[in-house]
C-alpha positions as CSV (number, residue, x, y, z in Angstrom):
1,M,13.3,15.3,6.4
2,A,10.1,15.8,7.4
3,A,7.8,12.9,9.7
4,C,6.4,10.4,7.0
5,G,2.3,11.7,6.3
6,R,3.3,15.2,6.8
7,L,3.6,18.4,4.9
8,G,7.4,20.0,5.8
9,S,6.2,23.8,4.9
10,V,3.6,26.2,6.2
11,D,3.6,27.6,2.8
12,E,3.0,23.5,1.9
13,R,0.3,22.9,4.6
14,R,-1.7,26.2,3.6
15,G,-1.4,24.7,-0.2
16,A,-3.4,21.7,0.6
17,A,-5.5,23.2,3.0
18,V,-6.7,25.5,-0.2
19,E,-6.3,22.2,-2.6
20,S,-8.8,20.7,-0.2
21,K,-11.6,23.1,0.2
22,L,-11.7,22.5,-3.7
23,A,-11.0,18.7,-3.4
24,I,-12.2,16.2,-6.7
25,N,-11.6,12.8,-5.7
26,W,-8.9,10.6,-6.6
27,V,-10.0,8.3,-9.1
28,W,-8.4,4.8,-9.8
29,D,-6.4,5.4,-12.6
30,E,-4.6,8.4,-11.0
31,L,-3.6,6.3,-8.2
32,V,-2.3,3.8,-10.2
33,V,0.0,6.4,-12.1
34,L,0.9,7.5,-9.1
35,T,1.3,4.5,-6.6
36,D,3.6,2.8,-9.4
37,V,5.7,6.0,-8.8
38,L,5.6,5.7,-5.0
39,E,6.1,1.9,-5.2
40,R,9.5,2.5,-7.4
41,R,10.3,4.4,-4.9
42,G,10.4,1.7,-2.1
43,W,7.3,3.6,-0.7
44,R,9.1,6.8,0.3
45,E,6.5,9.1,0.5
46,I,6.8,11.9,-2.8
47,R,7.7,14.9,-1.2
48,S,6.5,18.0,-3.0
49,T,9.4,19.4,-3.4
50,S,10.9,16.3,-5.6
51,E,11.4,15.8,-9.3
52,D,8.7,12.8,-9.0
53,A,6.3,15.2,-7.6
54,L,6.8,17.8,-10.2
55,E,6.5,15.2,-13.3
56,L,3.2,14.0,-11.9
57,S,1.3,17.1,-10.9
58,G,1.9,17.6,-14.9
59,L,0.6,14.3,-16.0
60,L,-2.2,14.8,-13.4
61,G,-2.7,18.4,-13.4
62,R,-4.5,19.0,-16.7
63,G,-7.5,16.6,-15.8
64,L,-7.7,14.3,-18.3
65,L,-9.4,12.0,-16.2
66,H,-12.2,14.4,-14.8
67,P,-13.2,15.8,-18.3
68,T,-16.5,17.1,-16.9
69,V,-15.4,18.8,-13.9
70,A,-14.9,22.4,-13.7
71,L,-10.7,22.2,-12.0
72,P,-9.0,24.5,-9.7
73,D,-6.1,26.2,-10.7
74,N,-3.9,24.2,-8.5
75,F,-5.4,20.6,-9.4
76,R,-3.4,17.9,-8.2
77,S,-0.7,20.5,-7.3
78,V,2.9,18.8,-5.9
79,N,1.1,19.5,-2.6
80,S,-1.7,16.9,-3.2
81,I,0.8,14.6,-4.7
82,Q,2.6,14.6,-1.2
83,L,-0.3,14.3,0.6
84,K,-2.1,11.3,-1.7
85,S,1.6,9.5,-1.3
86,A,1.7,9.5,1.9
87,N,-2.2,8.5,2.6
88,I,-1.1,5.0,0.7
89,R,2.2,5.0,2.1
90,T,0.3,4.7,5.4
91,T,-1.9,2.0,4.7
92,R,1.2,-0.4,4.0
93,P,1.8,-3.4,6.5
94,S,4.9,-2.4,7.0
95,Y,4.2,1.2,8.1
96,L,4.4,1.7,12.2
97,G,3.7,5.5,12.0
98,R,0.8,7.7,12.5
99,K,-1.7,7.2,10.3
100,T,-3.2,9.9,7.8
101,N,-6.7,10.5,6.0
102,N,-6.6,7.3,4.1
103,N,-9.8,5.9,2.3
104,V,-10.8,2.3,0.3
105,L,-9.3,3.3,-2.9
106,D,-5.6,4.1,-1.1
107,K,-5.8,0.9,0.6
108,R,-6.9,-1.2,-2.6
109,V,-4.5,0.0,-5.1
110,G,-1.7,-0.4,-2.7
111,D,-3.0,-4.0,-2.1
112,A,-3.2,-4.9,-6.0
113,F,0.6,-3.9,-6.4
114,D,1.8,-6.1,-3.9
115,R,-0.7,-9.6,-5.2
116,D,0.4,-8.6,-9.2
117,L,3.0,-6.1,-9.2
118,I,4.0,-7.1,-12.9
119,R,0.5,-6.8,-13.8
120,M,0.2,-3.2,-12.2
121,R,3.2,-1.4,-13.3
122,S,2.1,-2.3,-17.1
123,E,-1.6,-1.1,-16.3
124,A,0.3,2.6,-15.2
125,A,2.3,2.6,-18.2
126,V,-0.6,2.3,-20.4
127,I,-2.5,4.8,-18.6
128,R,0.6,7.0,-19.0
129,V,0.5,6.5,-23.2
130,F,-2.9,7.8,-23.1
131,L,-2.2,10.7,-20.5
132,E,0.8,11.7,-22.1
133,A,-0.7,11.8,-25.9
134,G,-3.6,14.0,-24.2
135,D,-6.6,12.3,-25.3
136,Y,-7.0,9.7,-22.4
137,V,-10.7,8.4,-22.7
138,E,-12.1,5.7,-21.0
139,Q,-12.2,3.1,-23.9
140,D,-15.5,1.1,-24.7
141,P,-15.3,-2.3,-25.5
142,L,-17.5,-1.1,-28.6
143,D,-14.7,1.6,-29.3
144,V,-11.0,-0.1,-28.8
145,D,-10.4,-0.2,-32.8
146,R,-10.7,3.4,-33.6
147,A,-8.7,4.7,-37.0
148,A,-8.2,7.4,-39.8
149,D,-7.2,6.4,-43.0
150,E,-9.1,3.2,-44.5
151,G,-7.4,0.5,-45.7
152,K,-4.2,0.8,-44.9
153,V,-2.5,-1.9,-42.2
154,L,-2.6,-0.2,-38.9
155,R,-0.8,-0.8,-35.9
156,T,-3.7,0.4,-32.8
157,L,-2.9,0.6,-29.1
158,S,-6.4,-0.6,-27.3
159,V,-7.5,-0.6,-24.0
160,R,-10.2,-3.1,-22.6
161,R,-11.0,-3.3,-19.0
162,E,-12.0,-7.1,-17.6
163,R,-15.7,-7.5,-17.6
164,D,-17.6,-10.2,-16.7
165,P,-19.9,-11.5,-19.5
166,K,-22.2,-13.5,-17.0
167,L,-23.1,-10.8,-14.8
168,R,-23.7,-8.8,-18.1
169,Q,-26.4,-11.3,-18.8
170,R,-27.9,-11.4,-15.6
171,K,-28.5,-7.6,-15.7
172,I,-30.6,-8.2,-18.9
173,D,-32.2,-11.1,-17.2
174,A,-33.5,-9.1,-14.4
175,A,-35.2,-7.0,-16.5
176,P,-38.4,-6.0,-14.7
177,G,-41.3,-7.9,-16.2
178,G,-39.0,-9.5,-18.9
179,V,-39.2,-6.2,-21.2
180,I,-35.9,-5.0,-22.5
181,S,-35.2,-1.8,-23.2
182,C,-33.5,1.3,-22.7
183,E,-33.7,2.9,-19.2
184,V,-33.5,6.3,-20.6
185,C,-35.5,6.4,-23.5
186,G,-37.4,3.3,-23.7
187,F,-36.2,2.2,-27.0
188,S,-36.4,-1.7,-27.2
189,F,-34.5,-3.4,-30.1
190,S,-36.5,-6.6,-30.3
191,A,-39.7,-4.2,-30.9
192,R,-38.1,-2.5,-33.6
193,Y,-36.1,-5.4,-35.0
194,G,-38.2,-8.0,-34.4
195,N,-36.4,-11.9,-33.7
196,R,-33.3,-10.0,-34.7
197,G,-33.6,-7.6,-31.5
198,K,-34.5,-10.1,-28.8
199,G,-32.8,-10.2,-26.3
200,Y,-30.2,-7.3,-27.4
201,I,-29.3,-4.3,-24.8
202,E,-26.6,-2.9,-24.0
203,V,-25.4,-3.0,-20.4
204,H,-23.3,0.1,-18.9
205,H,-21.6,0.8,-15.7
206,T,-23.0,3.0,-13.6
207,V,-19.5,3.9,-12.1
208,P,-17.0,3.9,-14.7
209,L,-14.3,1.7,-14.3
210,H,-11.2,3.7,-14.5
211,V,-13.1,5.7,-11.6
212,S,-13.9,2.7,-9.5
213,G,-10.7,0.8,-10.4
214,P,-11.1,-3.1,-10.3
215,R,-13.8,-4.3,-8.0
216,R,-17.0,-6.6,-6.9
217,N,-19.9,-5.1,-9.1
218,S,-23.7,-6.1,-8.5
219,L,-26.5,-5.8,-10.6
220,D,-27.4,-2.3,-9.1
221,D,-24.2,-1.4,-10.5
222,L,-25.5,-1.8,-14.1
223,A,-27.5,0.2,-16.4
224,L,-29.7,-1.3,-20.0
225,L,-28.6,1.2,-22.1
226,C,-29.8,1.5,-26.1
227,A,-26.3,2.2,-28.0
228,N,-27.2,5.7,-28.6
229,C,-27.4,6.5,-25.2
230,H,-24.8,4.7,-23.9
231,R,-23.0,6.7,-26.5
232,M,-24.0,9.8,-24.9
233,I,-23.4,8.7,-21.8
234,H,-19.9,8.5,-22.4
235,R,-19.3,11.3,-25.0
236,G,-17.2,14.6,-23.7
237,G,-16.3,12.4,-20.9
238,W,-19.5,10.8,-18.4
239,I,-22.1,11.5,-17.1
240,T,-25.1,9.3,-15.1
241,V,-28.1,8.1,-16.3
242,D,-30.2,10.0,-14.4
243,E,-28.6,12.9,-15.9
244,L,-28.9,11.7,-19.2
245,R,-32.5,11.1,-18.9
246,V,-33.5,15.0,-17.7
247,L,-31.4,15.9,-21.0
248,V,-33.8,13.5,-22.9
249,T,-36.7,14.5,-21.2
250,K,-36.1,18.4,-21.9
251,A,-34.9,17.7,-25.5
252,L,-38.4,16.2,-25.9
253,S,-40.7,18.9,-23.9
């Protein structure tokens, strides 16, 4: 077996080099699924020739976690699976070999498995359910109970990411001049609905939690949005607040 953190053959290194030119950053949910496999292997690198690498490449290579990005043909290839597994492995406290080019998320996901293995295995299993179904979306708190045939008793699977209601309220309280309105279109619930709409607005994470993973957010990481603009940001894959503002401006011009 080649040294840890290194790609074995010349072909493997060339494959990784080609992919690196078209690099699309790994998001938290991808790393959770990969690290779950890595941990179950005893933190042994997932070689590109292994069945685990082939399975992960097939699962992640469809790009369901990157719905708005044009993907290269070799997206999340077996070579990239091996390289990322090596990057995560070398962040382990027990690893004494040469460090690889890992990043903050690589270390955070490994630390998360150390702190609460059962919880992280469960999180990986839930993410897999949606990825294998082929319709993964970042679930919004208002969208968790979706069904088709009405009137029947249905069993549904939903995902809700932990959110801090106090941080949400602080963002609302910090609205400039106390004017609570949508940062994209300017809609005010209180102006339209009077006392019923007073103090109401939806609070959006500017970087989706499935991308960042668990993190300490500040008010700058949140945006105040009306319900319509919030839905449009998440529809068909998330876009930024600035990108939606451009679309609204063009539509009204």
